C-alpha positions as CSV (number, residue, x, y, z in Angstrom):
1,M,11.6,-9.8,21.5
2,N,10.5,-13.4,21.4
3,E,13.1,-16.0,21.4
4,Q,11.6,-17.6,18.4
5,R,12.4,-14.7,16.2
6,K,15.6,-14.2,14.2
7,L,17.1,-10.9,13.3
8,V,17.8,-10.8,9.6
9,R,18.5,-7.2,9.2
10,T,18.6,-3.7,10.5
11,D,18.2,-0.4,8.1
12,R,18.5,3.2,8.6
13,M,16.6,5.7,6.8
14,T,15.5,9.5,7.3
15,M,12.1,10.7,7.4
16,R,11.0,12.6,4.5
17,W,9.4,16.0,4.8
18,G,6.4,15.1,2.4
19,E,5.5,12.3,4.6
20,M,4.1,14.5,7.0
21,D,0.2,15.0,7.1
22,A,-2.0,17.8,8.2
23,L,-1.7,16.9,11.9
24,G,2.4,17.4,11.7
25,H,3.4,13.9,12.0
26,M,4.2,11.2,9.6
27,N,1.2,9.9,7.8
28,N,0.2,6.3,8.7
29,V,0.6,5.0,5.1
30,A,4.3,6.1,5.4
31,Y,4.9,3.6,8.0
32,L,3.9,0.7,6.0
33,R,6.2,1.9,3.0
34,Y,9.4,1.9,5.5
35,F,8.4,-1.5,6.2
36,E,7.7,-2.6,2.9
37,E,11.1,-1.1,1.6
38,V,13.1,-3.2,4.4
39,R,11.3,-6.4,3.5
40,I,11.9,-5.9,-0.3
41,A,15.6,-5.3,0.5
42,W,15.8,-8.5,2.5
43,F,14.0,-10.5,-0.3
44,K,16.8,-9.0,-2.7
45,S,19.4,-10.3,-0.3
46,L,18.0,-13.7,-1.2
47,E,18.4,-13.1,-4.7
48,L,14.4,-13.5,-5.2
49,E,13.2,-12.7,-8.9
50,Y,9.7,-11.5,-9.1
51,T,8.6,-12.5,-12.8
52,V,6.0,-14.8,-14.4
53,G,6.7,-18.2,-14.0
54,S,9.0,-17.6,-10.7
55,E,8.0,-18.1,-7.2
56,G,8.5,-15.9,-4.2
57,P,6.9,-14.7,-0.7
58,I,4.1,-12.1,-1.2
59,L,2.3,-10.3,2.0
60,G,-0.6,-12.2,3.1
61,T,-1.4,-10.0,6.2
62,I,-0.1,-7.2,7.9
63,T,-0.9,-5.6,11.4
64,C,0.8,-2.3,12.3
65,K,0.7,-1.0,16.0
66,Y,1.3,2.8,16.2
67,L,3.0,3.5,19.4
68,K,4.2,7.2,18.9
69,P,3.9,9.7,16.2
70,A,7.0,10.5,14.3
71,V,7.5,14.2,13.7
72,Y,10.2,15.5,11.0
73,P,13.2,15.6,11.3
74,V,14.2,11.9,12.6
75,E,16.6,9.2,11.4
76,F,14.9,5.9,11.7
77,E,16.4,2.6,12.6
78,I,14.1,-0.5,11.3
79,T,14.9,-4.1,12.5
80,S,13.6,-7.0,10.7
81,Y,12.9,-10.4,12.2
82,I,11.7,-13.7,10.9
83,G,9.9,-16.8,12.4
84,K,10.1,-20.5,11.9
85,P,8.6,-21.6,8.5
86,G,5.3,-23.2,8.1
87,K,4.5,-25.4,4.8
88,S,4.0,-22.2,2.6
89,S,4.4,-19.3,5.0
90,F,6.3,-17.7,7.7
91,F,6.0,-14.5,9.5
92,M,8.2,-11.2,9.7
93,W,8.3,-8.6,12.5
94,H,9.6,-5.0,12.2
95,E,10.4,-2.4,14.6
96,L,10.6,1.3,13.7
97,Y,12.5,3.7,16.2
98,N,14.7,7.0,16.6
99,A,18.1,5.8,15.2
100,N,19.4,8.3,17.9
101,D,17.2,7.1,20.8
102,P,16.1,3.4,20.6
103,T,13.7,3.8,23.7
104,E,11.7,6.1,21.2
105,R,9.7,3.4,19.4
106,F,7.0,4.7,16.7
107,A,5.7,1.5,15.3
108,E,5.9,-2.2,15.1
109,V,4.5,-4.6,12.4
110,E,3.6,-8.4,12.3
111,A,3.4,-9.4,8.6
112,K,2.4,-13.3,7.3
113,M,4.4,-13.7,4.3
114,V,3.2,-16.6,1.9
115,W,5.1,-18.5,-0.7
116,I,3.4,-18.4,-4.1
117,D,3.6,-19.4,-7.6
118,I,3.5,-15.6,-9.2
119,G,1.9,-16.9,-12.5
120,A,-0.6,-19.0,-11.0
121,G,-1.2,-16.7,-7.9
122,R,-1.5,-19.6,-5.6
123,S,0.3,-20.8,-2.5
124,R,3.3,-23.3,-3.0
125,P,5.2,-25.2,-0.5
126,M,8.3,-23.2,0.5
127,P,11.7,-24.3,-1.1
128,D,14.1,-26.2,1.1
129,W,16.6,-23.5,0.4
130,L,14.7,-20.7,1.9
131,R,13.4,-23.1,4.9
132,E,17.2,-23.7,5.9
133,K,17.8,-19.7,5.6
134,L,14.5,-19.2,7.9
135,Q,15.8,-22.1,10.4
136,G,19.5,-21.3,10.3
């Protein structure tokens, strides 16, 4: 990992049987769902509320690099990192690997998060309290 990235959380999750596709490995969409779940859990830990009239981060872009097919059964460990904030955005990175063998990595993601006014649907400058958390 790059020294400009800060670890913000590590989660464990178990692959579900129904996530396998016809080729006998986890469907590509399921990887993104795991990454979404840990991102939302981190946002919740920041006590963000997604309601009309509020502000919060949304996914601007996401790139997933699939490294190895995950095959049921497996317990995942997912690490989440953040980068230094820009004016209204910041990057997050996630890694998905075998919780029992960290050398077995399945995927990694780079996601650009954009701070927006939920009601207006437009980007806004990131609040100071979040900027401090990202830099701290």
